[in-house]
N, C-alpha and C positions, 0 to 999 in steps of 0.2 A: 504493499499499500504506500509506503514511504517513497519507494522507487517511482511508482506511478505518479505520485504527487510532484516529485522533482521533474519528472519529464514534462508534465503539464505546465509547471512553472517556467521550464525552459522555453516552451513554445510561447507562453504568455509574454515573456520578456522579448521574444522576437516579434511580438505584434500579431501573432496567429491565434485565433479563437480556439478554446478547448475542443470544440466539435470538429474543427478542421484538423486539429492536432491528432485527434483519435483516428480520423480517416487516413491521415498521412502515415500513422504508426501502424496501421493495419486493422483497426477495429472499426465498427460501425458499417454504414452503408458503402457500397462501391458506387460512387456518383460519376455519372456520365453526362456531359453537357450537350445542349442543343440550342442553336440559334436559328430560327426559321420564321417564314412568313405565317403568322397566325391571324393576322388581319391584313386588309389591303387586297389588291387585285389578284394575287395568287395565293390567298390564304387557304383555299381548298388543298393545295400541295402540302403546305406545312402542317396543317391539322391531320391530314391523312398519314403523312410520314410519322408524326408523333403517335398516332393511334397504333400504327402497325409495330413501332419500336416498343411502345408500352405494353402492347398485348404479349409480346414474347417475353419481355421483362417480368410481367406478372406471372407468366407460365412458369418461368424459371424460379421466381420467388416462391411459388406455391409448392415447389418440390424441394425447398431448402436452400435456395440461392446458389451461390458460387463459393465453394469452400466455407459454407456456413454464413456467408454474408449476403445481404439483400442488395439487389440492384435498384438504383434510384436514378431516373432521368430528370435533370434539372433543365427546364425549358425557358427560353427568353424569346419574346416576339420582336422581330426586326422589320416586319411589314415589307420585306423585299427591299429594304433601304440600306444600301452599303454602309454609310456611316453608323447607323444604328446597329448593324451586324458587327461592325468592328468594336463598338462599345460593349456589346453583349458578350462577345467572346472573351474580351479582356476581363469582364466582371466574372464570368464563369470560371476562368483560370485563376484569378487572383483572390476573388472574394468567396466563390462557392468551392474552390479547390477541387475541381472535378479531375477525374483521372484521364479522360479523353473526351474528344468531340465526335458527335455522330450526326448524320442526317441533315447537314445544313442544306438549304434550298437556294439554288441559283448560281449563276456564273458572277454577275456583278458583285454580289455579296462575297463570293469566294475571293475575288481580286483583292478585297480589303481584309478578309480574315485570315487567309493563308499565311501572310507575313507574320502575323501575330502568333499563330500556332507555331510557326517555324522558330521565331525568337524564343518562345518558351519550351521548345522541344516537347510538344505535346501531340498525341495522335490526332489527326484530322481525317476521320474515316467516313466512307460512304455518302459523301455529299451527293445530292440529287442534282447532278450536273455531269454531262459528259464532255465538258470543255477541256481543251488541251493544257490549260494552266494547271489543271489537276493531274496531268499526265506529262510531266516534263521528261524530255528525252533522256537526260542522265539520271532521272529518278530523284526522289526527295523522300528521305526516310520517314518523315512525319505524315506524308500524304499516302493513304491506302484507299483504293476505290473498291466498290462492290460492282457497279454496273458498267455495261458496255459504254464506249465513248461515243460522242457525237459523229466522229469520223466513221466509226462502225455503223452507226445508224444510217447516215447519209449513204453509205456504201450499200447497205441493204435496200434503201430507196431506189438507187440506180439499178440494182438487180431487178426490181419490180418494173421500173419504167422501161428499161431496154427489153425486158421480156415481152412487153406489150407492143413492141415494134415502134416505140417512140424514139426519134433521134435526139442526140444531145442538143442540136440546134433548136429544138422545140421545147426546151426546158426553160423555166423562169423561176425566180426567187421572190419570196416575201419574207422579210426578216425584221426582227426588233433591231432598233438602232442603238446597239450597245455591244459589249463584250460577248454576251450570249449569242446574239444574232450574228456577229462577225465570226465567231468560232464555228458555228454550225455551217455558215456559208463557206469558210475556208476549207472545212472538212469535205463538203460537197465538190468544191473545185479540185481538191486532191484526188478524190474518188474518180472524177472525170478524167483527170490526167493519167491515172493508172490504166484507164480503158482507152488511152490513145487520143483523147479530145484535149487539145491544148489551149482552146479559146474560151474557156469557162468565164473568164472575166468579162467577155463581151456579151453575155447572156443578160437579159433584162432583170433588174433587181429593184423591187420596190421595198421601202422602209417605212416604219412607223416608230414613234417615240414610246418608250417604256411607260407603262401606266396610263396610256391613252387608248382611245378607239379611233384615232385619226388616220384611217387607212385609205381614205379616198385618194390622196396624192400618190400613194403606192400603186393603186390600180391604174391611175393615169399614166404612171412611168411605164407600166407594162403595155398599156394601150398605145403609147408613143413609140413603142419599138416596132410597130407595124410589121409583125411576123406572126406566124401561127404558133400558138402556145398550147401545148397539149398536156404539159405536167408542170405543177408549181410545187417546189420544195419550200416548206413553211418552217420558219424557225421563230416561233413567237408564243404568246400566252393564248389561253383558250378563247377569251372574249374578243380581242382583235382578230384572231384567226378565223373565228366563226363569222364575224361580220364581213371580212374580206372574201371568204368563200361564198357567202350569200350574194354579194355584189358581183364577184368575178364570174359566177356561174351564168349570169345574165348575158355576159359577153363571150366568155370562152366556154361554150356550151359542151364541148367535148373533152374538156381538160379533166385530169385527175389531180387531186390535192393530197399532199403527203406531209404529215406533221411529225416532228420529233416528239419523243416521249414526254418531254418536259411540259407539253401543252396541257397534260392532264385529260386523258381521253374521255373520261365520264362526264367531266365538265364541258368538254367540247361538244360531245353528243347531245347534252341537254340544251346547250346553247344554240345548236343548229336546229333542234326540234325536228321538223319533218323534211329538212333540206340536207340531211347528212348522208344520204344513200351514196355509197361508193368512196367516201372519205377514208383515207388511210392514215394510221398512226403506227410508228415503229415503237414497239414496246421492249423493255430491257428485262422483263420478268415474264413467266408463263401466263397463260390465261387463268383468271381466278376460278374458273370452272374445272381446271385440270385435276386429274386424279393423282398427280405426283404426291408423294408422301408429304413433303414440306407444305404444299399448298393445301392439302386436306387439314393438316395441323393448323395452318393459318386460319382457315374458315372457322374451325373450332375455337381457337384462341380469340378471334374477333367477336364471335358470338358471346363468349363469356366475359371478355375483358375490354372490348372495343368501345365501350361507352356510347353505344348507339351509332357510331360512324359505320356508314355502309361500306361493305367490302368493295375493293377495287384495286387497280394495279399499283397505285401509289402507296397505300397502306401495306400492300404485299411486298413491295420493294422494302419499306421500312422493316417489315417483319423479317424478311430474309437477311437483310443487312445486320440486324440485331442477332440472328443466329450465328453469323460469322463472328461478330464481335464477342459474343459469349465464348465461342471456341478459343479465341485469343486470350480472354480473360481467364478461362480454366487453365490454359497452358502457362500463363504468366505467374501462377502460384497464389498462395493464399494472402500474401501481403505485397501486392505489386506496386512498384513505383511507376511513374509515367514512362520511364525508360523501359522498364520491364514489359510493359504492354506493347509498346512499339516493336520491341525485339521478338516478342512472342508472336505478333501478327506476321512479321517477316518470315518466321520459321514454321508456319502452319503447314507449308507444303501442299500435298494433295489431300483433300478432305471432303467429306460428304455431309450436306446438310438436307438431303432428301430431294434433290432435283433430277435424279435418275442418271447423273453423271458427276464426277468429282469437280470441285472448284480447286483452284491452285493459287497460293500466295507464297511467294519467295522473293529473294533479293533481286531476281531477274525480272519478275513480273508482279507488280503491286496492285494489280487489278484482278479481282477474284473471277469475274464473269465476263465473257466476250460474246455471249449470245444475243440475238435480236429476233423478236417475234412480231413480224408485220401483221396488223389486224385491220379489218375493214368493217365499216358500218353497212350492215345488210338488214333490211326490214327492221330498222330501229335498234339493232343490237350489234355489238362487235363480235366478229367471227375471225378465226384465224385465216389469213390470206394465203399463206403458203407454209410449208414446213419450216421450222425454226432455222434461221441462217446463222452459220458459224463462220466468222471472218477468217 
């Protein structure tokens, strides 16, 4: 007892609260931080990611936790605002003393939060973004990804487009005017180049400002190109994408519209109402109706712990990412430091979370999954377009 008191006194002298001292010493909850959009234009994404993560955490806690310690997700709302996200992650690290970060939503927020995670040498895991900033060529030990990249998604889109006999010259782009839109666009250009088309930058590209529905000028840009447009690759949020599709279909009557997973397919379908037939979304998780073991467990966990949030691909992504993080936490030992957790994630190697094939995390590849599932709206519901694509 005297020894424990001396330890607490030591932490108090350092300005660390006793609760934080217990967590750092290996007692109490294992706290994981999350900054995401719980309000604002993409709040559906943040709330869904949180529900999926918390459902698996609750499932683990119900069976005794990890090495006898409960998991706790500490969540802060950034409303998809980069400066707020930066403030949040600093607070999570310094005030809440979280062990790692999971499930951040978006590329513009990642631009601001990654340097902070790097400076504090804390795990930045499973951001809901396929951006290249999260996948540096030379690697970054603090950044570990779950999902396929935007480059892999746009590559899958081109497989779909070209399989339909559409030529590269008949493709156009609609993108958010920020780092997210730019990254998805750049990924598509690289995918075109690998197929021998070197003039991607000459294809029409309309843009809109983040947080707005001002898509009319983007449509005018495509109209001013005075060329046949049969496919539009879309890198945006669900509301502006839906508005653009409704308007563009009046002009480009035979075009197909392909959206990155970040759009939030359920929200996009609802926003399109009866105008969504044939719209495509590339997903980075299996269909929620799948009989895969992990997806079956997800549906049961959401039913029990999801707080009324409807099942969908975003919460499934959060749930699956949480399963991977828990594998790392178990491997990190009963009293892990932040560095221990990063090391454990890097050393997971080949492991199975119930997706019918192993995932891999090691020093050579810090992205667990590379699969893409193109889905299409058919008769008011999403259905698999083709067999899952493996880049």
